[in-house]
N, C-alpha and C positions, 0 to 999 in steps of 0.2 A: 504494500500500500504506500502511495506517495505521501510524503509528509504534509500534514494539514497546514494551510496558510493561516494567517492571523484571523481573517474573517471566519473561516471554518472553525477555528478554536473558540471564537466568540459565540458561535451558534451552538457548539457542542453541549454546553450546560442545559440548554432548553430541551434537548433530546432526552435528558435524564430527569426532567421535571423540575429543574431549578429555575428560580427567577433570574431573568436576564434583561438586558436593555432591549428596547425596540430599535432595531438598526437595519440599515441597508448597505450594500457594497456599491461604491461608485468608482468606476474605472476611467471615466472621461467626462468631457464637457457636456456632451449630449445628455447623459444620464443626470448630471448635476442640474442642468437647466430644465429638464422635462419630467423628472420623476415625481409622482404624486406625493410621495412621502415628504419631499423637500418643499413642494408647492404649498403643502398644508401647514407648515410650521415656520416660525420666525427665529427660533433659537435652537441651537444644537450642541451636542458634545461630539467631537470628531477625533477619532484615532486614525493613524495612518500606518501603512507597512509597504515594503518594497514589492513591486509587482513580480520581480524575478526571484522572489523567495529568499534573497540573501538576508542573513540575519543582521539586524542593526546593532547587535552587541559587538563590542570591540571597535566600532566605528568612532569617529571623533565626537559624534553626538547621536542620540537616539532619534528615531523617526518622530516627527512632530506630533504633539497631542494638544488639541484645543479643547480644554475642559468645558468652557462655555464660549460660544461664538454666535454672533448674529448671522442671519442669512446674507446680508450685504457683505460682511467681512469674509464669510465663507467663499462667496463668489470672487472676492479679490485674491484670497490666498490660494485657492484651489489650482489655478493655472500653474503656479510655481511648483506646487506639489506634484502635479502630473508631469511636468518637465523633469523633475528629479526621479521619475519612475515610481512614484508612490501611488497607492490606491487608498481610497478613503472609506472608513467605516463611519457612516453618518447616523447618529442616534438622537433620540429625544434628549433634550438638555437635562442633565443631572448635575446639579451644582455641588461641587466638592465641599462647600461651606456647610452643607447639611450632613456630612459624614461624621459619625460618632467614632468609628475606628475602622481600619482596613488592614489587609495583609494576606497571608497565605496559610493554607491548611494542607499539610503533606500527610497523606495517609499511606502508610506502608505496614510494617510489622507493628509499629506504634504510630501515634499521631503527633506531629510537630506543628505547632501554631506559632507564627510570628506576626505581631501586630504593631501598627503605629496608631497612636491615639489622636483624636481630634480631627478637625477638617483636613481634607487632602484627598489624594488618590492613591491607589494601590502601588503606583510607581514609586512612592516614598519608600516602600519596602523592597520591591523587586529591582528597581533601577538605582535608587540612591542608597539602599542599605540602611535606612533609618528605622531601627527597630526599638520600640519602647518596651516590649515584653516578648519573651519566648517561653513556650511551654512544651514539655515532652510528657505525653500522657498515654495510658493504655486505652484500648478500645472501649473499655467499660467505665472509665472514669468520667466524672463531671466536675466542672469548676464551681458550680453554685452561682455563677454569674449567668443569669438567664439569657442575656444577649449573646454572649460567646458560646454558651451551651447550644443555643438555637442554631448558630452558624455551623458548628461542628456536626450537629444532628442532621441538618439539611444535607451536608456533604456525605455523611455516612449512609444516608438513605439511598444514594446512588449505587452502593455496594462496590464501588470502584476502589482498587488498591494500586499502589505504586504510581500515584498521580499527585499533582499539586493543583489545588483550587486557589484561584486568585479571587478575593471577595472584598466586599465592603458592607458595613452595617450603618444604616442611616437613621436620623432622627425623624424622618418623614417616610411615607410610603412611596415607592418608586418601582420602575420596571414593568415588564409585561404582565406580571402577576400582582402588581401593586402591593409589595411587601417591603419590609425594612432591610432584609438580607438580600444581597444580589451577588451572583457569581459571574465574574467577568470572563474567565477562561478556565479551561481544564488543560493542563499540560503534562507531558511526560516528566517523570522525576529524575530522568537521567539513567535509570537502570535498564530501561528497555524491556521490562518485564510485562508491562500492560499491553495486551494485544491491540488496543485502540491505536497505538502509535507505531505499529510495525508495518 
């Protein structure tokens, strides 16, 4: 199986019943100007990735992320993104100021959780390495913190192992299921054990 691109990884949580963003993939100007999703909205959250599947890790900078952007600014910035070989994941605006905490949940033989507290995006943990708390727990343990327990429980419901869930927990209801917990991506944990990523 060919490696999933960023948009396919963004869509994967939904196939396992998790709350995800409402988003579309935009590959060029025509889709940007004519897609009903974009016509119906004035503000967005936009992530980008390279069309040729090269990883943005190890580059001088990561692919741009516009946490909140207006339609007019999107139309101005998009041409430069397309010239750089980037594709756009255009989603309903989710404001990072509403985030209570975000991070990753790695489920393998144990569960490892890394979180950053307060407003921001999961990139604080994954790209910047800013971790306020790290927990290693067994599959049967609970924290007693209802919010974090809920996030872990949602990921465990998928019955996936040897994967990393990128997630956020919000002070407001968001995403396609209108919940506080949202899963941004499910990725391989680097072991290659999970068949989803073979």
